[in-house]
C-alpha positions in Angstrom: 135.5 88.6 20.9 134.8 91.7 18.9 132.8 94.7 20.1 129.9 95.4 17.8 126.8 97.7 17.5 123.5 95.9 17.8 119.9 97.1 17.4 117.7 95.2 19.9 114.6 95.4 22.0 114.1 94.1 25.5 110.8 92.4 26.4 109.0 92.8 29.8 110.0 89.2 30.5 113.7 90.1 30.3 114.3 88.5 26.9 116.5 90.3 24.4 115.5 90.4 20.8 118.3 91.6 18.5 117.2 92.7 15.0 120.5 93.6 13.3 124.2 94.4 14.0 127.1 96.0 12.3 130.1 93.8 11.3 132.7 96.1 9.8 131.0 97.6 6.7 128.4 94.9 6.6 125.0 95.4 8.2 123.7 91.9 9.3 119.9 91.6 9.5 118.8 88.9 12.0 116.2 86.6 10.7 115.9 84.2 13.7 116.8 84.5 17.4 117.6 81.1 19.0 118.8 80.0 22.4 119.6 82.5 25.1 121.5 81.9 28.4 123.2 83.9 31.1 126.6 83.4 32.8 129.0 85.6 34.7 129.8 87.5 31.5 126.3 88.4 30.5 123.5 87.2 28.2 124.5 85.0 25.3 122.3 84.8 22.3 122.5 82.7 19.1 121.1 84.3 16.0 120.8 83.5 12.3 120.9 86.0 9.4 119.1 86.0 6.1 121.9 83.9 4.5 121.5 81.2 7.2 124.8 82.1 8.9 124.7 81.6 12.7 126.3 84.0 15.2 127.0 83.9 18.9 126.3 87.4 20.4 127.0 88.5 24.0 125.4 91.4 25.8 127.5 92.4 28.9 125.1 93.9 31.4 127.8 95.8 33.5 129.2 97.6 30.4 125.9 97.7 28.4 128.0 96.5 25.5 127.5 94.0 22.7 130.2 91.5 21.4 130.4 89.1 18.6 131.7 86.0 20.3 131.9 83.9 17.2 130.5 83.6 13.7 129.6 79.9 14.1 129.8 79.5 10.3 133.5 80.5 10.3 136.6 79.8 12.4 136.7 81.4 15.8 137.3 85.2 16.0 140.7 85.9 17.8 140.4 87.8 21.1 
């Protein structure tokens, strides 16, 4: 997992809607937000960018920190 900066809003129903994130020097604009689920780590969110690449993001509630778990279009990111 890689720690990242994410711009997102939180709905009154508790859903998280990320709009973009920073991946190194690249600013990734999110076009579509897919499935969300929670586990002991936090809220997992699948998103798709404007180039149809899919990413698995994780928001850890205790730390209030975002992570890129995996770029699903590429090999897994080393921990």
